[in-house]
Short mmCIF file of the C-alpha atoms (twelve columns), coordinates in Angstrom:
data_MODEL
# 
_entry.id   MODEL 
# 
loop_
_atom_site.group_PDB 
_atom_site.id 
_atom_site.type_symbol 
_atom_site.label_atom_id 
_atom_site.label_alt_id 
_atom_site.label_comp_id 
_atom_site.label_asym_id 
_atom_site.label_seq_id 
_atom_site.Cartn_x 
_atom_site.Cartn_y 
_atom_site.Cartn_z 
_atom_site.pdbx_PDB_model_num 
ATOM 1   C CA . MET A 1   13.101  14.500  13.529  1 
ATOM 2   C CA . THR A 2   10.934  16.980  11.656  1 
ATOM 3   C CA . LYS A 3   7.253   16.542  12.448  1 
ATOM 4   C CA . PRO A 4   5.270   15.328  9.455   1 
ATOM 5   C CA . SER A 5   2.915   17.723  7.767   1 
ATOM 6   C CA . PHE A 6   -0.716  16.787  7.382   1 
ATOM 7   C CA . LEU A 7   -1.467  19.464  4.783   1 
ATOM 8   C CA . SER A 8   -2.853  18.124  1.515   1 
ATOM 9   C CA . THR A 9   -3.099  19.547  -1.967  1 
ATOM 10  C CA . ARG A 10  -5.888  22.129  -2.274  1 
ATOM 11  C CA . PRO A 11  -8.619  21.099  -4.770  1 
ATOM 12  C CA . LEU A 12  -8.381  24.430  -6.633  1 
ATOM 13  C CA . HIS A 13  -4.777  23.654  -7.576  1 
ATOM 14  C CA . ARG A 14  -5.311  19.965  -8.395  1 
ATOM 15  C CA . HIS A 15  -5.309  20.332  -12.189 1 
ATOM 16  C CA . ARG A 16  -2.367  22.744  -12.253 1 
ATOM 17  C CA . LEU A 17  -0.317  20.435  -10.029 1 
ATOM 18  C CA . ARG A 18  -1.349  17.443  -12.077 1 
ATOM 19  C CA . ASP A 19  -0.091  19.054  -15.291 1 
ATOM 20  C CA . PHE A 20  3.157   19.967  -13.578 1 
ATOM 21  C CA . GLY A 21  3.418   16.442  -12.214 1 
ATOM 22  C CA . LEU A 22  3.061   14.988  -15.696 1 
ATOM 23  C CA . ALA A 23  5.875   17.209  -16.905 1 
ATOM 24  C CA . VAL A 24  8.130   16.194  -14.012 1 
ATOM 25  C CA . LEU A 25  7.413   12.508  -14.553 1 
ATOM 26  C CA . ALA A 26  8.078   12.821  -18.251 1 
ATOM 27  C CA . LEU A 27  11.477  14.368  -17.508 1 
ATOM 28  C CA . VAL A 28  12.302  11.627  -14.993 1 
ATOM 29  C CA . LEU A 29  11.400  8.903   -17.423 1 
ATOM 30  C CA . ALA A 30  13.330  10.596  -20.211 1 
ATOM 31  C CA . VAL A 31  16.453  10.505  -18.039 1 
ATOM 32  C CA . GLY A 32  15.727  6.970   -16.885 1 
ATOM 33  C CA . THR A 33  14.265  5.059   -13.955 1 
ATOM 34  C CA . PRO A 34  16.982  2.695   -12.727 1 
ATOM 35  C CA . ALA A 35  14.918  1.510   -9.750  1 
ATOM 36  C CA . LEU A 36  12.638  -0.466  -12.053 1 
ATOM 37  C CA . SER A 37  13.378  -3.127  -14.602 1 
ATOM 38  C CA . ALA A 38  15.522  -2.180  -17.543 1 
ATOM 39  C CA . CYS A 39  14.421  -2.843  -21.080 1 
ATOM 40  C CA . SER A 40  16.015  -5.962  -22.498 1 
ATOM 41  C CA . GLY A 41  16.029  -4.467  -25.970 1 
ATOM 42  C CA . GLU A 42  18.076  -1.357  -25.193 1 
ATOM 43  C CA . GLN A 43  20.320  -1.765  -28.221 1 
ATOM 44  C CA . THR A 44  17.402  -1.816  -30.655 1 
ATOM 45  C CA . ALA A 45  15.217  0.709   -28.842 1 
ATOM 46  C CA . PHE A 46  17.094  3.718   -30.183 1 
ATOM 47  C CA . ASP A 47  16.950  2.399   -33.733 1 
ATOM 48  C CA . GLN A 48  13.281  3.384   -33.581 1 
ATOM 49  C CA . THR A 49  11.727  6.820   -33.751 1 
ATOM 50  C CA . PRO A 50  10.293  8.348   -30.565 1 
ATOM 51  C CA . THR A 51  6.815   7.781   -31.984 1 
ATOM 52  C CA . GLN A 52  7.544   4.102   -32.583 1 
ATOM 53  C CA . ARG A 53  8.952   3.669   -29.084 1 
ATOM 54  C CA . SER A 54  5.895   5.326   -27.587 1 
ATOM 55  C CA . GLN A 55  3.521   3.141   -29.560 1 
ATOM 56  C CA . ASN A 56  5.464   0.008   -28.657 1 
ATOM 57  C CA . ALA A 57  5.258   0.891   -24.963 1 
ATOM 58  C CA . VAL A 58  1.484   1.226   -25.211 1 
ATOM 59  C CA . GLU A 59  1.112   -2.046  -27.103 1 
ATOM 60  C CA . ASP A 60  3.451   -3.906  -24.725 1 
ATOM 61  C CA . LEU A 61  1.513   -2.812  -21.652 1 
ATOM 62  C CA . ARG A 62  -1.862  -3.592  -23.177 1 
ATOM 63  C CA . ARG A 63  -0.643  -6.995  -24.356 1 
ATOM 64  C CA . GLU A 64  0.686   -7.851  -20.898 1 
ATOM 65  C CA . LEU A 65  -2.532  -6.832  -19.149 1 
ATOM 66  C CA . ILE A 66  -4.612  -8.995  -21.473 1 
ATOM 67  C CA . ALA A 67  -2.183  -11.943 -21.313 1 
ATOM 68  C CA . ALA A 68  -3.153  -12.748 -17.700 1 
ATOM 69  C CA . PRO A 69  -6.161  -15.075 -18.185 1 
ATOM 70  C CA . TYR A 70  -7.133  -15.014 -14.504 1 
ATOM 71  C CA . GLY A 71  -6.452  -11.319 -14.079 1 
ATOM 72  C CA . TRP A 72  -4.396  -9.331  -11.605 1 
ATOM 73  C CA . ARG A 73  -4.417  -8.638  -7.908  1 
ATOM 74  C CA . VAL A 74  -4.128  -4.882  -7.480  1 
ATOM 75  C CA . VAL A 75  -3.019  -3.264  -4.226  1 
ATOM 76  C CA . TYR A 76  -3.697  0.461   -4.263  1 
ATOM 77  C CA . PHE A 77  -2.726  2.945   -1.546  1 
ATOM 78  C CA . PRO A 78  -3.701  6.327   -3.004  1 
ATOM 79  C CA . LYS A 79  -2.184  8.452   -0.241  1 
ATOM 80  C CA . THR A 80  0.750   7.370   1.933   1 
ATOM 81  C CA . ASP A 81  3.158   9.199   4.225   1 
ATOM 82  C CA . SER A 82  6.464   7.487   4.994   1 
ATOM 83  C CA . LEU A 83  7.264   9.904   7.857   1 
ATOM 84  C CA . LEU A 84  3.976   9.724   9.719   1 
ATOM 85  C CA . TYR A 85  4.327   7.837   13.024  1 
ATOM 86  C CA . SER A 86  7.492   6.122   11.818  1 
ATOM 87  C CA . ASN A 87  9.791   6.879   14.763  1 
ATOM 88  C CA . PRO A 88  9.028   4.929   17.971  1 
ATOM 89  C CA . ASP A 89  11.397  7.190   19.919  1 
ATOM 90  C CA . GLU A 90  9.419   10.344  19.140  1 
ATOM 91  C CA . ALA A 91  6.758   11.465  21.612  1 
ATOM 92  C CA . ILE A 92  3.241   11.803  20.178  1 
ATOM 93  C CA . ASN A 93  1.011   14.749  21.008  1 
ATOM 94  C CA . GLN A 94  -2.145  13.098  22.313  1 
ATOM 95  C CA . THR A 95  -4.245  16.246  22.030  1 
ATOM 96  C CA . ALA A 96  -3.615  16.329  18.268  1 
ATOM 97  C CA . LEU A 97  -4.069  12.603  17.725  1 
ATOM 98  C CA . ARG A 98  -7.633  12.630  16.405  1 
ATOM 99  C CA . GLY A 99  -7.729  13.658  12.781  1 
ATOM 100 C CA . SER A 100 -3.997  13.061  12.314  1 
ATOM 101 C CA . TYR A 101 -4.157  9.459   11.126  1 
ATOM 102 C CA . GLY A 102 -2.990  8.660   7.622   1 
ATOM 103 C CA . TYR A 103 -4.735  6.568   4.985   1 
ATOM 104 C CA . GLY A 104 -4.633  2.912   4.079   1 
ATOM 105 C CA . GLY A 105 -5.202  0.954   0.909   1 
ATOM 106 C CA . HIS A 106 -7.517  -1.350  -0.994  1 
ATOM 107 C CA . CYS A 107 -7.272  -4.711  -2.723  1 
ATOM 108 C CA . PHE A 108 -8.842  -5.315  -6.131  1 
ATOM 109 C CA . THR A 109 -8.815  -7.996  -8.772  1 
ATOM 110 C CA . MET A 110 -8.911  -6.893  -12.405 1 
ATOM 111 C CA . ARG A 111 -9.266  -9.036  -15.509 1 
ATOM 112 C CA . PHE A 112 -8.585  -7.190  -18.768 1 
ATOM 113 C CA . ALA A 113 -10.116 -8.281  -22.083 1 
ATOM 114 C CA . ASP A 114 -9.139  -7.574  -25.670 1 
ATOM 115 C CA . ASP A 115 -12.370 -5.607  -26.252 1 
ATOM 116 C CA . ASN A 116 -11.175 -2.890  -23.838 1 
ATOM 117 C CA . THR A 117 -13.337 -4.058  -20.945 1 
ATOM 118 C CA . VAL A 118 -12.078 -4.840  -17.451 1 
ATOM 119 C CA . GLU A 119 -13.871 -6.887  -14.805 1 
ATOM 120 C CA . THR A 120 -13.149 -5.556  -11.317 1 
ATOM 121 C CA . ARG A 121 -13.832 -6.752  -7.790  1 
ATOM 122 C CA . ALA A 122 -13.000 -4.685  -4.712  1 
ATOM 123 C CA . ASP A 123 -12.570 -5.081  -0.964  1 
ATOM 124 C CA . PHE A 124 -14.830 -2.251  0.207   1 
ATOM 125 C CA . ASP A 125 -17.296 -4.780  1.608   1 
ATOM 126 C CA . GLU A 126 -18.689 -8.264  1.061   1 
ATOM 127 C CA . GLU A 127 -20.886 -7.101  -1.822  1 
ATOM 128 C CA . THR A 128 -18.119 -5.427  -3.844  1 
ATOM 129 C CA . ALA A 129 -15.938 -8.518  -3.293  1 
ATOM 130 C CA . ALA A 130 -18.631 -10.786 -4.745  1 
ATOM 131 C CA . ARG A 131 -20.158 -8.568  -7.444  1 
ATOM 132 C CA . PRO A 132 -17.825 -7.531  -10.276 1 
ATOM 133 C CA . ILE A 133 -18.211 -4.348  -12.279 1 
ATOM 134 C CA . VAL A 134 -17.414 -4.463  -15.990 1 
ATOM 135 C CA . SER A 135 -16.140 -1.138  -17.295 1 
ATOM 136 C CA . GLN A 136 -14.090 0.322   -20.136 1 
ATOM 137 C CA . TYR A 137 -10.348 0.884   -20.036 1 
ATOM 138 C CA . THR A 138 -7.804  2.398   -22.402 1 
ATOM 139 C CA . VAL A 139 -4.035  2.233   -22.698 1 
ATOM 140 C CA . ASN A 140 -2.639  5.363   -24.286 1 
ATOM 141 C CA . ARG A 141 0.549   7.337   -24.458 1 
ATOM 142 C CA . ASN A 142 1.038   10.886  -23.322 1 
ATOM 143 C CA . SER A 143 4.639   11.193  -22.208 1 
ATOM 144 C CA . PHE A 144 4.538   7.546   -21.039 1 
ATOM 145 C CA . ALA A 145 2.193   4.553   -21.129 1 
ATOM 146 C CA . GLN A 146 -1.004  5.281   -19.211 1 
ATOM 147 C CA . LEU A 147 -3.745  2.921   -18.085 1 
ATOM 148 C CA . SER A 148 -7.061  4.764   -17.757 1 
ATOM 149 C CA . PHE A 149 -10.349 3.525   -16.356 1 
ATOM 150 C CA . ALA A 150 -12.620 5.285   -18.827 1 
ATOM 151 C CA . THR A 151 -16.008 4.426   -17.323 1 
ATOM 152 C CA . TYR A 152 -17.118 3.944   -13.741 1 
ATOM 153 C CA . THR A 153 -15.557 1.156   -11.732 1 
ATOM 154 C CA . TYR A 154 -14.674 0.589   -8.074  1 
ATOM 155 C CA . VAL A 155 -11.422 2.566   -8.385  1 
ATOM 156 C CA . HIS A 156 -13.464 5.736   -8.832  1 
ATOM 157 C CA . ARG A 157 -14.627 5.491   -5.206  1 
ATOM 158 C CA . LEU A 158 -11.148 6.662   -4.242  1 
ATOM 159 C CA . ALA A 159 -10.880 9.436   -6.853  1 
ATOM 160 C CA . ASN A 160 -11.945 12.323  -4.628  1 
ATOM 161 C CA . ASP A 161 -10.446 15.077  -2.494  1 
ATOM 162 C CA . ARG A 162 -10.402 12.927  0.636   1 
ATOM 163 C CA . PHE A 163 -8.507  9.876   -0.616  1 
ATOM 164 C CA . GLU A 164 -6.815  11.656  -3.558  1 
ATOM 165 C CA . GLY A 165 -7.037  8.562   -5.732  1 
ATOM 166 C CA . ALA A 166 -6.805  8.586   -9.513  1 
ATOM 167 C CA . SER A 167 -8.358  6.718   -12.421 1 
ATOM 168 C CA . ASP A 168 -5.374  7.360   -14.717 1 
ATOM 169 C CA . TRP A 169 -2.343  5.277   -13.804 1 
ATOM 170 C CA . LEU A 170 1.125   5.834   -15.233 1 
ATOM 171 C CA . TYR A 171 3.136   2.702   -15.917 1 
ATOM 172 C CA . MET A 172 6.556   2.855   -14.239 1 
ATOM 173 C CA . GLY A 173 7.881   -0.620  -15.068 1 
ATOM 174 C CA . LYS A 174 8.333   -3.862  -13.144 1 
ATOM 175 C CA . ASP A 175 9.625   -4.300  -9.629  1 
ATOM 176 C CA . PRO A 176 12.240  -6.985  -8.789  1 
ATOM 177 C CA . ASP A 177 9.464   -9.573  -8.353  1 
ATOM 178 C CA . GLY A 178 7.993   -8.895  -11.794 1 
ATOM 179 C CA . ASN A 179 4.940   -6.997  -10.546 1 
ATOM 180 C CA . LEU A 180 3.656   -4.106  -12.625 1 
ATOM 181 C CA . MET A 181 4.172   -0.800  -10.820 1 
ATOM 182 C CA . PHE A 182 2.169   2.353   -11.463 1 
ATOM 183 C CA . ARG A 183 1.759   5.823   -10.067 1 
ATOM 184 C CA . SER A 184 -0.447  8.808   -10.809 1 
ATOM 185 C CA . ALA A 185 0.189   12.490  -11.417 1 
ATOM 186 C CA . ASN A 186 -1.672  13.427  -8.231  1 
ATOM 187 C CA . HIS A 187 1.490   13.461  -6.121  1 
ATOM 188 C CA . LEU A 188 4.717   15.224  -7.027  1 
ATOM 189 C CA . LEU A 189 6.798   13.737  -4.226  1 
ATOM 190 C CA . PRO A 190 7.988   10.106  -4.223  1 
ATOM 191 C CA . ALA A 191 6.561   7.490   -1.843  1 
ATOM 192 C CA . ARG A 192 3.207   9.257   -1.621  1 
ATOM 193 C CA . GLU A 193 1.176   6.448   -3.184  1 
ATOM 194 C CA . TYR A 194 1.540   2.778   -4.029  1 
ATOM 195 C CA . ILE A 195 0.012   0.849   -6.963  1 
ATOM 196 C CA . ARG A 196 1.119   -2.734  -7.618  1 
ATOM 197 C CA . MET A 197 -0.339  -5.353  -9.956  1 
ATOM 198 C CA . THR A 198 0.456   -9.037  -9.399  1 
ATOM 199 C CA . ARG A 199 -0.511  -11.655 -11.963 1 
ATOM 200 C CA . LEU A 200 -2.994  -14.261 -10.692 1 
ATOM 201 C CA . SER A 201 -2.142  -17.875 -11.429 1 
ATOM 202 C CA . ALA A 202 -5.330  -19.889 -10.904 1 
ATOM 203 C CA . PRO A 203 -9.017  -19.504 -11.832 1 
ATOM 204 C CA . ASP A 204 -10.229 -19.568 -8.220  1 
ATOM 205 C CA . GLU A 205 -8.029  -16.544 -7.469  1 
ATOM 206 C CA . THR A 206 -10.131 -14.362 -9.773  1 
ATOM 207 C CA . THR A 207 -13.053 -14.584 -7.367  1 
ATOM 208 C CA . GLY A 208 -11.320 -15.678 -4.163  1 
ATOM 209 C CA . VAL A 209 -8.467  -13.214 -3.653  1 
ATOM 210 C CA . VAL A 210 -10.594 -10.200 -2.762  1 
ATOM 211 C CA . GLN A 211 -12.911 -12.223 -0.539  1 
ATOM 212 C CA . LYS A 212 -9.914  -13.537 1.434   1 
ATOM 213 C CA . ALA A 213 -8.558  -9.990  1.628   1 
ATOM 214 C CA . VAL A 214 -11.861 -8.803  3.126   1 
ATOM 215 C CA . ASP A 215 -11.876 -11.696 5.614   1 
ATOM 216 C CA . ASN A 216 -8.332  -10.949 6.773   1 
ATOM 217 C CA . ARG A 217 -8.935  -7.217  7.092   1 
ATOM 218 C CA . LEU A 218 -12.106 -7.812  9.099   1 
ATOM 219 C CA . ALA A 219 -10.205 -10.235 11.355  1 
ATOM 220 C CA . PHE A 220 -7.704  -7.480  12.134  1 
ATOM 221 C CA . GLU A 221 -10.354 -4.801  12.553  1 
ATOM 222 C CA . GLY A 222 -12.330 -7.168  14.782  1 
ATOM 223 C CA . MET A 223 -9.495  -7.421  17.300  1 
ATOM 224 C CA . VAL A 224 -10.523 -5.859  20.592  1 
ATOM 225 C CA . ASN A 225 -7.049  -4.680  21.555  1 
ATOM 226 C CA . PRO A 226 -4.492  -5.259  18.766  1 
ATOM 227 C CA . GLN A 227 -0.857  -4.977  19.777  1 
ATOM 228 C CA . LEU A 228 2.433   -5.139  17.867  1 
ATOM 229 C CA . ARG A 229 5.690   -6.751  18.944  1 
ATOM 230 C CA . ILE A 230 8.966   -6.562  16.972  1 
ATOM 231 C CA . TYR A 231 11.702  -8.837  18.262  1 
ATOM 232 C CA . ARG A 232 14.696  -11.066 17.539  1 
ATOM 233 C CA . GLY A 233 15.128  -14.066 19.767  1 
ATOM 234 C CA . GLY A 234 14.592  -12.974 23.347  1 
ATOM 235 C CA . ARG A 235 15.193  -9.286  22.637  1 
ATOM 236 C CA . THR A 236 12.174  -7.044  22.048  1 
ATOM 237 C CA . PHE A 237 12.782  -3.877  20.015  1 
ATOM 238 C CA . PHE A 238 9.237   -2.509  20.133  1 
ATOM 239 C CA . ARG A 239 6.117   -3.605  21.946  1 
ATOM 240 C CA . SER A 240 2.893   -1.615  22.029  1 
ATOM 241 C CA . ASP A 241 0.826   -1.799  25.184  1 
ATOM 242 C CA . TYR A 242 -1.818  0.918   25.111  1 
ATOM 243 C CA . PHE A 243 -5.518  0.043   24.723  1 
ATOM 244 C CA . VAL A 244 -6.298  2.267   21.721  1 
ATOM 245 C CA . LYS A 245 -9.777  0.922   20.965  1 
ATOM 246 C CA . ARG A 246 -11.363 1.671   24.320  1 
ATOM 247 C CA . LEU A 247 -15.158 1.679   24.007  1 
ATOM 248 C CA . VAL A 248 -15.787 4.964   25.751  1 
ATOM 249 C CA . GLU A 249 -17.815 7.881   24.422  1 
ATOM 250 C CA . THR A 250 -14.829 10.201  24.064  1 
ATOM 251 C CA . ASN A 251 -13.058 7.615   21.885  1 
ATOM 252 C CA . GLN A 252 -15.798 7.035   19.300  1 
ATOM 253 C CA . SER A 253 -14.541 9.537   16.730  1 
ATOM 254 C CA . LEU A 254 -11.066 7.953   16.786  1 
ATOM 255 C CA . LEU A 255 -12.537 4.474   16.322  1 
ATOM 256 C CA . ARG A 256 -14.497 5.684   13.300  1 
ATOM 257 C CA . GLU A 257 -11.346 7.308   11.897  1 
ATOM 258 C CA . ILE A 258 -9.321  4.089   12.230  1 
ATOM 259 C CA . LYS A 259 -11.892 2.060   10.314  1 
ATOM 260 C CA . SER A 260 -12.762 4.584   7.609   1 
ATOM 261 C CA . LYS A 261 -9.145  5.477   6.868   1 
ATOM 262 C CA . ARG A 262 -7.712  1.957   7.334   1 
ATOM 263 C CA . TYR A 263 -4.854  3.271   9.394   1 
ATOM 264 C CA . TYR A 264 -3.627  1.920   12.719  1 
ATOM 265 C CA . LEU A 265 -1.248  3.353   15.288  1 
ATOM 266 C CA . PHE A 266 0.280   0.867   17.716  1 
ATOM 267 C CA . VAL A 267 0.904   2.879   20.882  1 
ATOM 268 C CA . PHE A 268 3.429   2.403   23.667  1 
ATOM 269 C CA . ALA A 269 2.804   4.204   26.984  1 
ATOM 270 C CA . ARG A 270 6.250   5.618   27.735  1 
ATOM 271 C CA . LYS A 271 5.086   7.432   30.864  1 
ATOM 272 C CA . ARG A 272 1.988   6.115   32.571  1 
ATOM 273 C CA . ASN A 273 -0.552  8.170   34.470  1 
ATOM 274 C CA . PRO A 274 -0.614  7.479   38.220  1 
ATOM 275 C CA . ILE A 275 -4.396  7.960   38.165  1 
ATOM 276 C CA . PRO A 276 -6.040  4.638   37.227  1 
ATOM 277 C CA . ASP A 277 -7.869  4.505   33.871  1 
ATOM 278 C CA . TYR A 278 -6.507  7.900   32.824  1 
ATOM 279 C CA . PRO A 279 -4.570  8.269   29.533  1 
ATOM 280 C CA . PRO A 280 -0.789  7.982   29.867  1 
ATOM 281 C CA . LYS A 281 1.211   11.168  30.237  1 
ATOM 282 C CA . GLU A 282 3.501   10.346  27.305  1 
ATOM 283 C CA . ILE A 283 3.118   7.974   24.372  1 
ATOM 284 C CA . THR A 284 5.107   6.860   21.349  1 
ATOM 285 C CA . GLY A 285 4.195   4.441   18.594  1 
ATOM 286 C CA . LEU A 286 4.423   2.995   15.116  1 
ATOM 287 C CA . GLY A 287 1.660   3.510   12.573  1 
ATOM 288 C CA . SER A 288 0.825   2.708   8.969   1 
ATOM 289 C CA . GLY A 289 -2.029  2.395   6.545   1 
ATOM 290 C CA . TYR A 290 -3.168  -1.162  5.904   1 
ATOM 291 C CA . THR A 291 -5.368  -3.382  3.785   1 
ATOM 292 C CA . GLY A 292 -6.104  -7.077  3.617   1 
ATOM 293 C CA . THR A 293 -4.524  -9.507  1.176   1 
ATOM 294 C CA . GLU A 294 -5.263  -13.147 0.471   1 
ATOM 295 C CA . GLN A 295 -2.343  -14.081 2.778   1 
ATOM 296 C CA . GLY A 296 -3.013  -11.619 5.580   1 
ATOM 297 C CA . LEU A 297 -2.291  -7.890  5.746   1 
ATOM 298 C CA . THR A 298 -0.084  -5.431  3.922   1 
ATOM 299 C CA . PHE A 299 1.040   -2.110  5.438   1 
ATOM 300 C CA . ARG A 300 2.158   0.969   3.501   1 
ATOM 301 C CA . ALA A 301 4.290   2.948   4.110   1 
ATOM 302 C CA . GLY A 302 5.149   0.082   6.468   1 
ATOM 303 C CA . LEU A 303 5.988   -0.514  10.120  1 
ATOM 304 C CA . ARG A 304 9.580   0.633   10.529  1 
ATOM 305 C CA . PHE A 305 12.265  -1.423  12.272  1 
ATOM 306 C CA . ASP A 306 15.111  0.843   11.181  1 
ATOM 307 C CA . ALA A 307 16.083  2.969   8.187   1 
ATOM 308 C CA . ALA A 308 16.742  -0.088  6.000   1 
ATOM 309 C CA . LYS A 309 14.146  -2.550  7.286   1 
ATOM 310 C CA . GLN A 310 10.382  -2.232  7.407   1 
ATOM 311 C CA . PHE A 311 7.584   -4.703  7.853   1 
ATOM 312 C CA . TYR A 312 5.132   -4.547  4.968   1 
ATOM 313 C CA . ASP A 313 3.485   -7.947  4.603   1 
ATOM 314 C CA . PHE A 314 2.041   -10.123 7.358   1 
ATOM 315 C CA . GLU A 315 0.730   -13.667 7.069   1 
ATOM 316 C CA . ARG A 316 -2.366  -14.653 9.001   1 
ATOM 317 C CA . LYS A 317 -1.813  -17.609 11.295  1 
ATOM 318 C CA . GLY A 318 -4.941  -18.431 13.260  1 
ATOM 319 C CA . ASN A 319 -5.915  -15.313 15.171  1 
ATOM 320 C CA . ARG A 320 -2.520  -13.621 14.752  1 
ATOM 321 C CA . PHE A 321 -0.614  -11.936 11.937  1 
ATOM 322 C CA . GLU A 322 3.102   -12.711 11.701  1 
ATOM 323 C CA . ALA A 323 6.078   -11.619 9.616   1 
ATOM 324 C CA . GLU A 324 9.773   -12.501 9.495   1 
ATOM 325 C CA . LEU A 325 12.271  -10.447 7.523   1 
ATOM 326 C CA . VAL A 326 14.651  -12.231 5.157   1 
ATOM 327 C CA . GLN A 327 17.389  -10.886 2.912   1 
ATOM 328 C CA . VAL A 328 16.925  -11.186 -0.837  1 
ATOM 329 C CA . TYR A 329 19.576  -10.096 -3.295  1 
ATOM 330 C CA . ASP A 330 18.216  -7.893  -6.054  1 
ATOM 331 C CA . THR A 331 20.218  -8.634  -9.203  1 
ATOM 332 C CA . LEU A 332 18.712  -5.650  -10.984 1 
ATOM 333 C CA . LEU A 333 19.705  -3.077  -8.376  1 
ATOM 334 C CA . ARG A 334 22.698  -5.125  -7.185  1 
ATOM 335 C CA . SER A 335 21.664  -4.641  -3.598  1 
ATOM 336 C CA . THR A 336 20.001  -6.491  -0.740  1 
ATOM 337 C CA . ARG A 337 16.384  -5.863  0.180   1 
ATOM 338 C CA . TYR A 338 14.359  -7.096  3.119   1 
ATOM 339 C CA . VAL A 339 11.043  -8.836  2.553   1 
ATOM 340 C CA . SER A 340 8.698   -11.146 4.426   1 
ATOM 341 C CA . LYS A 341 9.663   -14.803 4.526   1 
ATOM 342 C CA . HIS A 342 6.237   -16.086 3.433   1 
ATOM 343 C CA . LEU A 343 6.699   -14.189 0.160   1 
ATOM 344 C CA . HIS A 344 10.344  -15.232 -0.305  1 
ATOM 345 C CA . PRO A 345 10.969  -18.481 1.607   1 
ATOM 346 C CA . GLU A 346 14.342  -18.808 -0.137  1 
ATOM 347 C CA . GLY A 347 15.632  -15.616 1.516   1 
ATOM 348 C CA . ILE A 348 18.384  -15.508 4.129   1 
ATOM 349 C CA . SER A 349 16.938  -15.258 7.624   1 
ATOM 350 C CA . THR A 350 17.602  -12.165 9.735   1 
ATOM 351 C CA . GLY A 351 15.785  -13.511 12.772  1 
ATOM 352 C CA . ILE A 352 13.845  -10.228 12.988  1 
ATOM 353 C CA . LYS A 353 10.154  -10.960 13.469  1 
ATOM 354 C CA . ALA A 354 6.920   -9.101  14.135  1 
ATOM 355 C CA . GLU A 355 3.548   -10.249 15.355  1 
ATOM 356 C CA . ILE A 356 0.156   -8.592  15.670  1 
ATOM 357 C CA . TYR A 357 -2.073  -10.162 18.278  1 
ATOM 358 C CA . ASP A 358 -5.221  -9.391  20.253  1 
ATOM 359 C CA . GLU A 359 -4.474  -8.753  23.895  1 
ATOM 360 C CA . GLY A 360 -8.162  -8.389  24.706  1 
ATOM 361 C CA . ALA A 361 -9.853  -5.818  26.907  1 
ATOM 362 C CA . HIS A 362 -8.334  -5.034  30.281  1 
# 
């Protein structure tokens, strides 16, 4: 398996790449995006001029954003890498481990108003979860509908060279669950970011979702020795066992990196060191960026079981986080996808489960 590259876009080329990215996305959308929901009015769409279609797309998106009285839960991973630490059979170079971790995500709630203001809460800390920022937004059309945060809000904390976030989001359509999906022009390659909006259904969710997300993330980050097990019945497919968060001086920079980047690597010691308390001679592992949700945790690009199945969403149960994959038939794509049972209890069970638990110091 080709080793993943950790090179990122140079700041000097950001604007040139962004313009090129807009052109590429425009071409893709002109051809069509079958992975997202199709327009129900296809027969009438081409009776309109391109200008009319563009204006309708802008108005439809703006109308939908405003039509959610309690707002939206927004999960935003500005920089993901689907190849990074995704193969548990591949040995990991321990000397290059520090500084190689990927990036995780953030949970927001956003409530859009007709006067072009948006009220936003964020999961950076307890204060940003409790104190909303009211800012200006616009919905315009360039080559496609674009949601822009025109004045400062919490999203702008990620719009820098480190996290490579964006304050202009390009509307890509709805996913099979009806969530609004966006992307930015910051990344030319697919699966390099993740932006999903889910409509909130109750007034207490406007204020409570982000606070619960913070609580669940802190519960995970507060684990002394988090471990991951993936299994079906009595058969274990992957089980981490290495104490990553050792409180020794030489490990402090890695601990800071885990927390600041919101990325965790579950490590398995494939070849142990015969010298007690020394690092293992060979390790493997599974890693992913993470953030809290009101139910538990979500991982992107996910914790891989195999090429077709990944664990994304975990439900908090006491002091553990658990997930079970079920099959759900996607009528739009006419294919089966695998999702967590707590999100789709009607799905067909696969028996494949994962759990994250605290093994404690040893």
